[in-house]
Residue, then its C-alpha position, 0 to 999 in steps of 0.5 A: m500500500v502506498w502511503v501519501t504524505k506531504i510536508g508543509e507549514i501550519i498557516s491557521d490553528k484557530m479551529n480546535k483539533t484542526r489545522v490548516v497546512r500550506v504545502e509548497r510545490i515547485f515545478q518548471h513551466p512546460k513552455y517557458k522553462k521558468m521555475v513556478r512556486k505553487y501552494k495548495k492548503y490542507y485541512a489536517h487533524d490534530e488531536n491534541n491541539v499541540t501545533k501552532v502557526g509556523d511550525i513545519v509538519k508532515i501530514s498523511l492521507t487518512r479516511p474522511l474525518s469531516k467535510l474537508k478533512r482528509w489528512k492527519i498530522v503525523e510528526i512535527i518536524k520543526k517547532k516555531 
């Protein structure tokens, strides 16, 4: 089984047991060959509310937990 994980920064901790994680992706534009930086937001589950804004975390795909939450925080890589 393939485990999908992503690394990103927490940009919001205002919800209870939910964090908004911004994941950055860098790729080369197919025509102009310039490096492009794109961001995507993921809603992740944080059971004990231990993470804060600015922390770097690893998130993993899980079963649907709510309307928007399909990710959970598995590791805190760097505390702010």
